[in-house]
N, C-alpha and C positions, 0 to 999 in steps of 0.2 A: 510524411506529415510533418507540417511545420511546428516549429515551437511555440508554445502559449507563453506571451511575456508574463512575468511576474512582478507586481508594484506591492511595494510595502510602505507604511507609514514610517517606521523606524528602521535603522540599518543594522539590527541585530544580527539578521542574517542578509546575505546578498544573494541575487540571482545567480552569480558564479558558484556559490556553494551548493545550490540546487541543481546544477547542470550535471548532465551524465558524462561519462568516460568517452574518449575518442572512440569512434566504432558503433556507439549506441544511437539508436534511432528514438526521437521523441515519440511517445505513444499517447494519443488523444483518449483517454478514458471515457468522458462522458459521451465522445461520439459513439462508443462501443455500447454502452448500458443505459444511454439517456442521462437524464438528470438526478438519477438515483443516488448518486454519490455525493450526498449533501452533509452527513455528519462529520465526515473526516475531510476529504479532498475538497468539499464544496465549502467550507468555512470563508465567508467572505470577510470576516473581520481580521484574519492574519493572526489572532492572537493565541488559537488553539493550534492549528497545524497550517503548515504551509509545505506543499509537495509537488513534484514532478515525477511524472512516469516515463519509462523508457523500455525498449527491448534491447537486450545486450547482443553479442556476437552469436549466441547459440539460440537467439530469439526468446530467450526467458525474460518474464516482465521483472523490472527492477524499479524500485521507487526511492527517491530521494526526499526525505522528510524532515522538517524541522518542527521539535516539539516546543510550542511556544508557552508563555507563563501560566496560562490557564489550564495546563495538563498537569500541573503540578501536584504531588501526592506527599510523599516525604520531603521535607524541605530541600528545595532546589533541585528536585529529581522528579521524572515523569511518573504519574499515577499508574499502577497496573492495569486499570481500566483502559487508560489511553493508548497503552501499548497493546492490549487486546484489541482495540477499536481498529488501530492501524493495521494489525495481522489480519483481522477479518476481513476488511477491504481489500487490502493488497493480495491476500491469498486466493480471496474469491474471484477477484478480478483477473488473476493469473489463469484460472480455469475458464473465464469467459474470454479471455484474449487466445486462448487455444482452441475455441470454438465451442466449448460446452456452456449451455445455460443453465446455470446451477443456482442452488442456494446452500450456504454452508450448514450442514447439519450437525457438525462437531467440530470444535476448536480447542486444540489442547495445546498449552503454552507452559514452557519452563522459562522462568525469569532467571537469568544467569547473573547478572550485574545491575546496579542502580544505573537509569541513564539520566544524565544532567539535562535539565531543561535548558532551553534556548540553544540547543544542539542540533546539527544537521546530521542525519544517520542515513543509512542505506538498507533497503529491504530487498533480499535477493529471495527470488522464489523457483522452484523446481516442481514441474508435474511428476510425481513419483509413480502413478499407476492410473489406469482407466480400466474399470471391468463394470460392465453392464451399466447401470445409472450411477455408479459409486467413481468418483475422481478424488484421488488423494494428492494434496498439495502441501510441499514443504516449504519452509521460509525462516529467514533469520533476519533479525534486525542487528546491524553492526556499526561500529564507529566507521568513519572513512578509512581508518588506518586497520580495521579488521577486528577490533575487540567486540566480541557478541555479547550484546545485552539481553536478548531474548530469542528463543526458537520457538516455532510453532509448526503444527500439523492441522490442517482442515480436511475434514472428511466432507466433500461437497457432493450434493445429489442433483442430478440433471433433473430440469422441470418437464413434467409432461405438457405436451403441446397446448392443452386446454388451460394451463395456467400462465401462459406466456401472452404479454400484451401485445395486441398487433401492431402498435405504433412502434414498438422497439425494433432494432436492426436484427 
């Protein structure tokens, strides 16, 4: 899949900062789940979030995310709700990227450190288990040098066929 270009009004974050590591493949999230990714990665203003998705060498889903000024909670730091929204989207999408058509049934988050706004971070994901309709996904939001800001686990529930939109992949 080709890389989706990223264009911004200001230069607070560059496209380079949102790029993946060598060996990662760009991942086209909207092509997988349709246009439902509106709140987080679908932000067209670029003032809330800017993000790119990738598959790493192990084929796990990874996201590079910039938390913009309108994600502010504590002064100069991201609001916990904005961190939760990113984890909800990325962990749920990790399950979709593995072939499971799910909704997030439960999301547990541990906030480890304040996340400065206007910062590019990385969200790493791992599918922990898949038993029946339950898929467990783990993820961490980290600085690019490894400081953990938040970790989360999502219990995802596969959707019965009658709940799936025929127009989706």
